[in-house]
C-alpha positions as CSV (number, residue, x, y, z in Angstrom):
1,M,88.9,110.2,97.6
2,M,91.7,109.7,99.4
3,R,92.7,113.1,101.4
4,A,96.5,112.9,103.7
5,L,96.5,115.6,106.0
6,S,98.9,116.8,103.8
7,I,96.2,118.4,101.2
8,L,95.7,121.3,103.9
9,T,98.6,122.6,103.3
10,N,99.4,124.8,99.7
11,D,101.7,121.9,98.4
12,P,101.8,118.6,99.6
13,D,105.0,118.2,97.8
14,A,106.8,120.9,98.8
15,A,105.7,121.2,102.5
16,A,108.6,122.7,105.5
17,P,109.8,120.1,107.7
18,F,108.0,120.9,110.8
19,Q,110.5,121.0,113.5
20,T,109.6,118.5,116.2
21,N,111.0,115.4,116.8
22,A,107.9,114.7,115.0
23,P,107.7,111.3,112.2
24,P,109.4,112.5,109.1
25,F,105.9,112.3,107.2
26,A,104.0,114.7,109.8
27,S,105.8,117.7,108.2
28,A,103.2,117.2,105.3
29,F,100.1,116.5,107.7
30,L,101.2,120.0,109.5
31,S,100.0,122.8,108.2
32,F,97.4,124.3,110.7
33,S,96.5,127.7,109.2
34,T,93.5,126.4,107.7
35,I,92.4,124.8,111.2
36,K,88.9,126.6,112.6
37,T,88.3,126.6,116.8
38,G,86.5,128.5,118.4
39,S,90.1,129.6,120.8
40,A,94.3,129.6,120.1
41,C,93.9,128.1,123.1
42,Q,91.4,125.1,121.6
43,T,94.0,125.4,117.9
44,M,97.2,125.0,120.2
45,K,95.0,121.8,121.9
46,L,94.2,120.4,118.2
47,K,98.0,121.0,117.5
48,R,99.3,118.8,121.1
49,L,96.6,116.0,119.9
50,I,96.8,116.2,116.7
51,L,101.4,114.9,117.2
52,T,101.2,112.8,119.7
53,I,98.7,110.6,117.2
54,F,100.7,111.1,114.5
55,A,103.7,109.8,116.5
56,I,101.9,107.0,118.1
57,S,100.5,105.6,114.6
58,F,103.8,106.3,112.7
59,N,105.6,103.8,115.8
60,A,103.1,101.7,116.2
61,R,104.6,98.1,114.7
62,A,104.1,95.0,115.6
63,G,100.7,93.6,115.3
64,D,99.5,97.2,112.6
65,W,96.2,96.3,111.9
66,A,95.3,96.0,108.9
67,P,91.6,96.6,107.2
68,S,89.5,93.6,105.5
69,R,89.3,92.1,102.3
70,D,85.7,93.0,103.2
71,L,86.8,96.8,103.5
72,L,88.5,97.2,101.2
73,Q,86.4,95.9,98.4
74,A,83.2,97.8,99.6
75,I,86.3,101.6,99.6
76,C,86.9,100.6,95.3
77,Q,83.5,100.1,95.2
78,I,83.0,103.6,96.7
79,E,86.0,105.3,95.3
80,S,86.5,104.5,91.5
81,C,83.1,101.8,90.8
82,N,85.4,98.9,91.4
83,G,88.0,100.8,89.3
84,R,85.7,102.0,86.6
85,Y,86.6,105.0,86.9
86,L,90.7,105.9,87.9
87,Y,90.8,109.3,87.2
88,G,89.4,112.0,90.4
89,D,89.1,115.0,92.0
90,G,90.1,116.6,88.6
91,G,92.7,113.9,87.9
92,R,94.8,115.0,92.0
93,S,93.5,111.6,93.4
94,L,93.9,108.6,91.3
95,G,93.9,104.9,90.5
96,H,91.3,102.1,92.2
97,F,91.4,103.4,95.2
98,Q,91.5,107.2,94.9
99,L,95.4,108.0,95.6
100,S,96.7,111.7,96.3
101,R,100.4,112.0,95.5
102,G,99.9,113.6,99.1
103,A,98.8,110.4,100.5
104,W,101.2,108.4,98.8
105,K,104.0,110.3,100.1
106,D,102.8,110.0,103.6
107,V,102.7,105.8,103.4
108,N,106.4,105.7,101.7
109,A,107.3,107.2,105.6
110,W,104.9,104.5,107.0
111,R,106.9,101.8,105.3
112,K,110.1,102.5,105.1
113,A,109.5,102.7,109.5
114,R,108.9,99.0,109.1
115,A,111.3,98.6,106.4
116,L,108.7,97.4,103.6
117,K,109.7,98.8,100.1
118,T,108.4,102.1,98.7
119,Y,107.2,103.1,95.5
120,P,107.3,105.8,93.3
121,Y,103.9,107.8,93.3
122,S,103.7,108.5,89.1
123,D,105.3,105.0,88.5
124,N,103.2,102.5,89.9
125,V,100.3,104.7,91.3
126,M,97.7,103.0,88.0
127,N,99.0,99.8,89.3
128,A,96.0,98.3,91.3
129,L,97.8,95.8,93.7
130,V,100.1,98.8,94.6
131,N,97.3,100.9,94.8
132,R,95.2,98.6,96.6
133,E,98.3,97.3,99.1
134,Y,98.5,101.6,99.6
135,A,95.4,102.2,100.8
136,S,95.8,99.0,102.7
137,N,98.8,100.4,104.2
138,F,96.5,103.9,104.7
139,L,93.8,102.6,106.6
140,S,96.7,101.2,108.8
141,L,97.6,104.0,109.8
142,L,94.0,105.9,109.7
143,Y,93.1,103.2,112.3
144,T,95.5,104.0,114.9
145,Q,95.2,107.7,115.1
146,L,91.1,107.2,115.7
147,E,91.9,104.8,117.8
148,A,94.2,107.1,119.5
149,R,92.2,109.7,119.6
150,L,89.1,107.5,120.3
151,N,90.1,105.5,123.1
152,R,88.0,102.3,121.5
153,E,88.5,100.4,117.8
154,P,87.2,103.4,114.6
155,T,84.3,101.3,112.5
156,G,84.6,101.1,109.0
157,P,81.8,104.0,108.7
158,E,84.4,106.4,110.7
159,L,87.6,105.6,109.0
160,Y,86.4,105.4,105.3
161,A,85.4,109.2,106.3
162,A,88.7,109.8,108.0
163,Y,90.2,108.4,104.6
164,N,88.2,110.7,101.8
165,I,88.3,114.0,104.4
166,G,91.6,113.7,106.0
167,F,91.9,113.6,109.8
168,I,92.1,116.8,110.5
169,G,88.8,116.9,108.5
170,F,87.2,114.4,110.8
171,A,89.3,116.8,113.9
172,Q,87.4,119.6,112.4
173,A,83.9,117.3,112.9
174,H,85.1,116.1,115.9
175,F,84.3,112.7,114.4
176,D,81.7,112.3,114.4
177,L,79.6,111.4,111.5
178,N,76.6,113.5,111.3
179,H,79.0,116.6,111.8
180,I,80.8,115.5,108.2
181,N,79.7,117.4,104.9
182,A,76.6,115.4,103.4
183,T,78.2,113.7,100.5
184,T,81.0,111.4,102.4
185,R,78.1,110.9,105.1
186,L,76.5,109.4,102.2
187,K,79.3,107.1,101.5
188,C,80.2,106.3,104.6
189,Q,76.6,104.9,104.8
190,Q,77.2,103.3,101.6
191,I,80.3,101.9,103.3
192,A,78.6,101.0,106.1
193,Q,75.4,98.9,104.4
194,M,78.1,97.2,102.0
195,L,79.8,96.1,104.9
196,S,76.2,94.1,106.8
197,L,75.8,92.1,103.0
198,P,75.7,88.9,104.5
199,A,78.1,86.5,103.5
200,S,76.2,84.2,101.8
201,N,75.0,86.8,99.3
202,P,77.2,86.9,95.9
203,N,79.8,89.7,96.7
204,P,79.0,92.5,93.9
205,L,82.1,93.8,95.0
206,A,84.4,91.3,94.3
207,S,88.3,92.4,93.3
208,A,90.9,89.9,92.3
209,P,92.3,88.8,95.1
210,P,95.8,90.0,96.3
211,S,99.0,89.1,95.1
212,P,101.2,87.6,97.2
213,S,103.9,90.0,96.2
214,L,104.7,93.5,95.0
215,P,106.2,93.6,92.0
216,K,109.9,94.2,92.5
217,K,111.3,97.8,92.5
218,S,112.7,99.0,89.5
């Protein structure tokens, strides 16, 4: 299940605008009422940290990192058993990569900043190619956020943890895989195992190769 940080709001599609110069998608992310830290000072520091990281990830364009085919295949296997189960989280996460409406909205903002076409959620979330592209874009966004926070390149399991429980959820676990919930931790271990498969082995996660272009927006 892919979780955008906007899941922290009661209604990810109706989040009130956040009155700062933060990127547009940050308005959906930044509901801090559920962030539990030791003190009001710690909460404020976390707010500032997240705002800074969002600004960095939104503005990064040239040379944006993109996930490998192997990582995408591993996540597809974990999320939907390679497309066998397209409905998750009570119908709130859909498609091969189990995308939520809030996460899709975040990626649309990321794509708009790069002058890329955007696609409506309801009409395209079940399109395997578009679903894969949006999952790839969301991982790119998460990579920039995690790199800024960790001061190093995040690992595949760390990227998946943020993908699964959201950046704020991972932040609350201090970006430590040992402190996340048991279910996500097990999936992170599975991701690590899949990414360590020898290249000579038949790849059980193989999926159709990506098309060179997305369908035209109607």
